[in-house]
C-alpha positions in Angstrom: 42.6 19.0 30.0 41.9 21.7 26.8 38.6 20.6 25.3 38.8 20.0 21.6 36.3 18.8 18.7 37.9 16.4 16.5 36.2 16.4 12.6 33.2 14.1 12.1 34.8 13.3 8.5 38.0 11.7 8.5 39.9 10.8 5.7 40.5 7.5 4.8 44.1 8.2 4.4 44.6 8.5 8.0 43.5 5.1 8.3 45.7 3.5 5.7 48.5 5.4 7.3 47.8 4.0 10.6 47.4 0.4 9.1 44.3 0.2 10.8 42.0 0.1 7.8 42.1 -3.3 7.0 41.7 -4.4 10.7 38.6 -1.6 11.6 36.9 -1.6 8.2 34.1 -4.0 8.8 32.9 -1.9 11.6 33.1 1.6 9.9 30.5 3.7 7.7 32.2 5.0 4.3 31.4 7.8 2.1 32.0 7.4 -1.1 35.3 5.7 -0.1 37.1 8.9 0.7 35.7 9.3 4.3 35.0 7.6 7.4 32.4 8.1 10.1 34.2 9.1 13.1 35.2 5.6 14.5 37.9 6.9 17.2 40.1 9.8 17.8 43.4 8.6 17.7 44.2 9.5 13.8 42.9 12.7 13.6 44.8 13.7 17.2 48.0 12.6 16.6 47.9 13.6 12.6 47.0 17.3 13.9 50.0 17.3 16.6 52.2 15.9 13.8 51.6 19.0 11.8 52.4 21.2 14.5 56.1 22.6 14.4 58.5 23.5 17.5 56.5 21.6 20.1 59.3 21.1 23.2 59.4 18.7 25.9 58.5 21.7 28.2 55.1 21.7 26.5 54.6 18.1 27.6 52.3 16.8 28.6 49.4 17.5 26.3 46.1 16.9 27.7 43.2 16.7 25.5 39.6 15.7 25.8 36.3 15.4 24.3 32.7 14.4 24.6 32.1 13.0 21.1 29.6 10.9 19.1 31.5 7.9 17.5 30.1 5.9 14.8 30.4 1.9 14.1 28.7 -1.2 13.7 30.1 -3.5 15.9 29.9 -7.3 15.8 26.3 -8.6 17.4 24.7 -5.5 16.6 20.8 -6.0 17.4 21.4 -8.7 19.6 23.0 -6.6 23.1 20.3 -4.3 24.5 23.3 -1.7 25.0 25.0 -2.3 21.2 24.7 0.9 19.5 25.5 2.3 16.5 26.3 5.7 17.4 26.9 6.3 21.2 28.5 9.2 22.8 32.2 8.9 24.6 34.1 11.2 27.1 37.3 11.0 25.3 40.8 12.1 26.7 44.4 11.8 25.7 47.4 12.6 27.6 50.9 12.9 25.1 53.9 12.7 27.1 57.6 12.3 27.1 59.1 8.9 27.7 60.4 10.0 31.2 56.7 11.0 32.2 55.1 7.7 31.7 54.4 7.3 35.3 52.8 10.3 36.0 50.5 10.3 32.8 49.1 6.8 33.8 48.8 7.6 37.4 46.8 10.8 36.1 44.2 8.6 33.8 44.1 5.9 36.7 43.2 8.5 39.1 40.8 9.9 36.7 39.1 6.4 35.8 39.0 6.1 39.7 37.2 9.2 40.0 34.3 9.1 37.5 33.9 5.2 39.0 33.4 6.7 42.5 31.5 9.8 41.8 28.9 8.1 39.9 28.7 5.1 42.5 29.3 2.4 40.2 30.7 -1.1 41.0 33.1 -2.2 38.4 36.1 -4.8 38.0 39.2 -3.9 36.5 40.5 -6.4 34.1 44.1 -5.6 32.3 45.8 -6.9 29.4 49.8 -6.2 29.1 49.8 -6.1 24.8 46.6 -5.4 22.6 46.2 -4.2 18.7 50.4 -4.1 18.7 50.2 -1.3 21.4 51.2 -1.3 24.8 47.9 -3.0 26.3 44.9 -1.5 28.2 42.7 -1.4 31.4 39.3 -2.4 30.7 36.9 -1.0 33.4 33.7 -3.5 33.6 30.6 -4.2 35.2 29.6 -7.6 35.7 25.8 -8.2 34.3 23.8 -11.5 32.5 23.6 -8.8 29.6 27.4 -8.7 29.3 29.0 -9.2 26.0 32.7 -10.5 27.1 33.7 -12.5 30.0 35.9 -11.5 33.4 39.0 -13.7 33.0 39.3 -16.5 35.3 35.6 -16.0 36.5 34.1 -16.4 33.3 31.0 -14.2 34.3 29.8 -12.1 31.7 30.8 -8.8 31.4 30.1 -5.2 30.0 33.1 -2.7 29.0 32.1 1.0 30.4 35.4 2.5 30.4 38.9 1.8 29.0 42.7 3.4 29.4 44.6 2.6 26.3 48.5 2.7 27.0 49.2 3.8 23.1 53.2 4.0 23.5 54.7 6.0 20.6 52.7 4.0 18.2 50.6 7.3 16.5 53.6 9.2 16.9 55.5 7.2 14.5 52.6 7.0 12.2 51.8 10.7 11.8 55.7 11.7 11.9 54.7 13.4 16.0 58.1 14.8 17.2 58.9 17.0 19.8 62.8 18.7 20.6 64.2 17.4 23.7 66.0 19.3 26.1 69.4 18.1 24.0 67.6 20.0 21.2 67.3 16.5 19.7 63.6 15.3 18.3 62.2 12.6 20.4 58.5 10.5 19.8 56.2 11.3 22.9 54.0 8.5 23.6 50.5 8.9 24.5 48.0 7.3 26.8 44.0 7.5 26.2 40.7 7.3 28.7 37.2 6.9 27.5 34.2 6.0 29.1 31.0 5.9 27.1 27.9 7.5 28.3 25.2 5.5 27.6 27.0 2.3 29.1 28.2 4.2 32.4 24.4 5.4 32.8 23.5 1.3 32.2 26.0 0.7 34.9 24.8 3.1 36.9 21.4 2.0 37.3 22.7 -1.8 37.4 24.9 -0.8 40.4 22.9 0.9 42.7 19.3 -1.0 41.6 17.3 -2.8 44.7 14.5 -5.6 43.3 11.5 -5.9 45.5 8.6 -7.5 44.3 9.1 -7.4 40.7 10.1 -3.7 40.6 13.4 -2.0 41.0 14.6 1.3 42.9 17.6 3.0 42.5 19.7 4.6 45.7 21.8 6.9 44.0 
């Protein structure tokens, strides 16, 4: 992965172009109705790559990563112990040709599994095939009574720690991102993202490795 840093202030026009402003505006922080304080990375990353001319299929996959502070005002703020307006995320993107889809998804799954294994987190996978008009996602959750969502079927409360989002070619279309294919014709690359919340991962590490005794707990980690 190549490490990057996307802008803290994002032009509101990016969010209008991706048709996501109306959906997410209630959780955003606006500055003079011109900018939003960094809520996520899809818009600026695809906007930047769309401005780069001459990208070839031979340059794919493009793998980008950052450790970034996100700013959101999520529903339920103040009622859940892990809800925050500012939080840190390990954030990665893989931009790939359609024929590389299997390898790109496999890379993100392997990376997620390695993060979970090395941190000794006991997480449950929850997948959806379609979400937000994208290609679905896999959510990695810890089961906890302090969770803000439920595991399908079991109904157990859980907290999302990490996620893989299958973005398909949606953002390539929004931001006119093209690469030159093997036949010298333009193709729309696809994208997949992987993100793990730093604070939530710490929470999951503690609750995955705690041992309670006499009203106190220790951590085997």
